[in-house]
C-alpha positions in Angstrom: 37.2 -0.4 132.4 35.5 2.9 131.7 38.6 4.1 129.9 38.7 0.9 127.7 34.9 1.3 126.9 35.4 4.9 125.9 38.3 4.0 123.7 36.3 1.3 121.9 33.4 3.7 121.4 35.8 6.2 119.9 37.3 3.6 117.5 33.8 2.3 116.4 32.6 5.9 115.9 35.7 6.6 113.7 35.1 3.5 111.7 31.5 4.5 111.0 32.4 8.1 110.0 33.6 7.7 106.4 31.3 4.8 105.5 28.2 4.7 103.3 24.7 4.0 104.3 22.7 1.2 102.5 20.6 3.8 100.7 23.8 5.6 99.5 25.2 2.3 98.1 21.9 1.5 96.3 21.9 5.0 94.7 25.5 4.5 93.5 24.6 1.1 92.1 21.6 2.5 90.3 23.7 5.3 88.8 26.3 2.8 87.5 23.5 0.7 86.0 22.0 3.7 84.2 25.4 4.8 82.9 26.2 1.3 81.7 22.9 1.1 79.8 23.8 4.3 78.1 27.5 3.7 77.4 27.6 0.0 76.5 25.5 0.3 73.3 27.6 3.2 72.2 30.8 1.3 72.9 29.3 -1.7 70.9 28.5 0.6 68.0 32.0 2.1 68.1 33.6 -1.4 68.1 31.4 -2.4 65.2 32.4 0.6 63.2 36.1 -0.1 64.0 35.7 -3.7 62.8 34.0 -2.4 59.6 36.9 -0.1 58.9 39.4 -2.9 59.4 37.3 -5.1 57.1 37.2 -2.5 54.4 40.9 -2.1 54.6 41.4 -5.9 54.4 39.4 -6.2 51.3 41.2 -3.2 49.8 44.6 -4.9 50.5 43.4 -8.1 48.9 42.2 -6.2 45.8 45.6 -4.4 45.5 47.3 -7.8 45.8 45.0 -9.2 43.1 45.8 -6.3 40.8 49.5 -6.6 41.4 49.4 -10.3 40.7 47.7 -9.5 37.3 50.3 -6.9 36.5 53.1 -9.5 37.0 51.2 -12.0 34.9 50.7 -9.8 31.8 47.1 -9.0 32.9 46.0 -12.6 33.6 43.9 -12.8 36.7 44.5 -15.2 39.6 42.9 -18.6 39.6 39.5 -18.8 41.3 38.8 -22.5 41.7 35.9 -24.5 43.0 36.6 -26.9 45.9 37.7 -30.3 44.7 39.7 -29.0 41.8 43.0 -30.8 41.4 44.9 -27.5 41.1 43.6 -26.0 44.3 47.2 -25.3 45.3 47.3 -22.6 42.5 44.1 -20.9 43.8 44.1 -17.3 45.0 43.7 -18.8 48.5 44.5 -22.5 49.0 42.0 -23.7 51.6 38.4 -24.9 52.0 36.6 -24.2 55.2 34.0 -26.1 57.1 32.8 -26.8 60.6 35.1 -29.8 61.3 38.6 -29.9 62.7 40.1 -30.0 59.2 43.4 -28.2 59.2 42.4 -26.0 56.3 40.3 -24.0 58.8 43.4 -22.8 60.7 46.4 -23.3 58.4 47.2 -19.8 57.3 50.6 -20.8 55.8 48.9 -23.2 53.4 46.2 -20.7 52.6 48.7 -18.1 51.6 51.2 -20.4 49.8 49.8 -19.8 46.3 47.9 -17.3 44.4 48.1 -13.7 45.8 49.7 -14.7 49.1 53.1 -13.2 48.2 51.5 -9.9 47.4 49.7 -9.5 50.7 52.8 -8.6 52.8 52.7 -12.1 54.2 49.9 -11.0 56.5 47.3 -13.6 57.3 45.2 -11.0 59.1 44.0 -9.4 55.8 42.1 -12.6 54.9 39.8 -12.4 57.9 37.2 -9.9 59.0 37.7 -9.1 62.7 33.9 -9.6 63.3 34.1 -13.2 62.0 34.5 -15.5 65.0 32.0 -18.1 63.9 33.0 -21.6 65.1 31.3 -25.0 65.6 31.1 -26.6 69.0 33.8 -29.0 68.1 36.1 -26.2 67.0 35.5 -24.2 70.2 36.1 -27.3 72.3 39.4 -27.7 70.5 40.4 -24.2 71.7 40.1 -22.5 68.3 39.6 -18.7 68.4 38.5 -18.3 64.7 39.0 -19.7 61.2 41.5 -18.1 58.9 39.4 -16.7 56.0 36.3 -14.6 55.8 36.5 -13.4 52.2 35.7 -15.0 48.8 36.3 -13.9 45.2 33.7 -13.1 42.6 33.3 -16.4 40.6 33.2 -14.4 37.3 36.8 -13.4 37.7 39.7 -15.6 36.8 40.3 -19.1 35.5 37.9 -21.5 37.4 39.4 -24.7 36.0 36.9 -27.2 34.5 34.0 -24.7 35.1 35.5 -22.3 32.6 37.6 -24.5 30.2 35.3 -23.5 27.3 35.9 -19.8 28.0 32.4 -19.5 29.5 31.5 -20.1 33.1 29.2 -23.2 33.0 27.6 -22.1 36.2 26.6 -18.6 34.8 26.9 -18.9 31.0 24.9 -15.8 30.1 27.5 -13.6 31.7 31.1 -12.8 30.8 33.9 -14.6 32.5 36.8 -12.2 32.9 40.2 -13.9 32.5 42.3 -10.7 32.0 42.2 -7.4 33.8 42.0 -5.5 30.5 38.7 -7.3 29.6 36.8 -5.7 32.5 35.0 -2.7 31.0 34.3 -0.8 34.2 36.5 -2.0 37.0 34.9 0.4 39.5 31.6 -1.5 39.1 32.8 -5.1 39.3 33.6 -6.5 42.7 36.5 -8.8 43.4 36.3 -9.7 47.1 33.5 -9.7 49.7 32.7 -11.0 53.1 30.9 -14.3 52.6 28.6 -15.8 55.2 30.6 -18.2 57.4 28.1 -21.1 56.7 28.4 -20.5 53.0 32.1 -19.8 52.4 33.7 -23.3 52.0 36.0 -22.6 48.9 36.9 -19.0 47.9 34.5 -19.0 44.9 31.4 -16.8 45.3 28.7 -17.5 42.8 25.1 -16.6 42.1 23.2 -16.9 38.8 20.1 -15.1 37.6 19.0 -18.1 35.7 18.8 -20.1 39.0 16.9 -17.3 40.7 18.1 -18.2 44.2 21.0 -17.5 46.6 23.6 -20.2 46.1 26.2 -18.3 48.1 25.3 -15.7 50.7 27.2 -12.5 51.6 27.9 -12.0 55.3 26.2 -9.1 57.1 28.7 -8.5 59.9 28.6 -4.8 59.7 25.1 -3.6 60.7 23.4 -5.5 57.9 26.2 -4.6 55.5 29.0 -6.4 53.6 32.4 -5.2 52.7 33.2 -5.3 49.0 36.5 -4.5 47.1 36.2 -3.6 43.4 38.5 -4.2 40.5 39.8 -0.6 40.5 41.1 -1.1 44.0 38.4 0.8 46.0 36.3 -0.8 48.8 32.9 0.1 50.1 30.2 -1.2 52.5 27.0 -2.2 50.9 23.9 -2.3 53.2 21.2 -4.8 52.3 17.6 -3.8 51.9 15.8 -7.1 52.5 15.8 -9.5 55.5 17.0 -12.7 53.6 20.7 -11.8 54.0 20.5 -11.0 57.7 21.3 -14.6 58.7 23.1 -15.1 62.0 26.8 -15.8 61.5 26.9 -19.3 63.0 27.2 -22.9 61.9 24.4 -24.6 60.0 22.5 -21.3 59.8 21.7 -21.7 56.1 19.8 -24.3 54.2 21.0 -23.8 50.6 19.8 -22.9 48.1 18.1 -19.9 49.8 15.0 -19.0 47.8 14.1 -15.4 47.0 11.2 -14.1 49.0 7.7 -14.1 47.7 4.9 -11.8 48.9 5.8 -9.2 51.5 9.5 -8.3 51.4 10.0 -9.7 47.9 10.9 -6.3 46.3 13.7 -5.6 48.8 15.1 -9.1 48.5 15.0 -8.9 44.7 16.9 -5.6 44.8 19.6 -7.2 46.9 19.9 -10.1 44.5 19.9 -7.9 41.4 22.6 -5.7 42.9 24.9 -8.7 43.4 24.3 -10.0 39.9 25.0 -6.6 38.3 28.2 -6.2 40.3 29.5 -9.7 39.3 29.8 -9.3 35.5 28.0 -8.1 32.4 25.7 -10.0 30.0 27.6 -11.8 27.2 25.1 -10.5 24.6 23.7 -7.0 24.7 20.1 -8.3 24.5 20.6 -10.9 27.2 18.0 -10.7 30.0 19.7 -8.9 32.9 18.2 -9.7 36.3 
């Protein structure tokens, strides 16, 4: 028996040898927690920067497709129609998004079937910002991962159907509607595509008017309070917003439109953001026209 007892003691002692005490385990856990608190924000920022780079590349690809379309059409710009237009199948992107289970939200084939689709390399990915995963509860419950489009086109570019049949955009008649590429005086200063807020995006038609003095459509702010823009000369850039109005969470029913410009504290920054959008959409029809 003494031999057995000795052997058991030897085995137990061997098991205890390489182990950790409770204090040692707690120290290791504390170190892991500290490292996580340091590394996770850095990883999150790196991921956000990567998404921003992808988004800029997407908008650039869309702008190049838009330019190529115009080249093939003797300079005539792609259609840019409001939802409900009978010729939506001709639009630069044939879909209207919402928070329902409407197939337009996920049908990338239909979205790309007209307009600039054939110039995008048949890649549905270029129509969506990787940071845009906004879905309604019904859409998540249906197993959706995301909707198919994050970008909209400047409403002052292209034929907008009934809204521009007079040659002027009835929604912003103090500014020039550009129907041909050659009519854009400074392509590097007029944007074509942008991230639009997922609760504002619906059709692909992004419009704001200085006469109205409020936000009708809102840019997204996926990229550290910034939005990706592609301009008519083909370059893309990230524009960071100064005010707080555009920092709306990217989620369903986050916006009650129209979104009024701020009054009082913060008004100046909000006005600067609104003025920048207006100036980058078009130019006044008359030199003396009030420019917001």
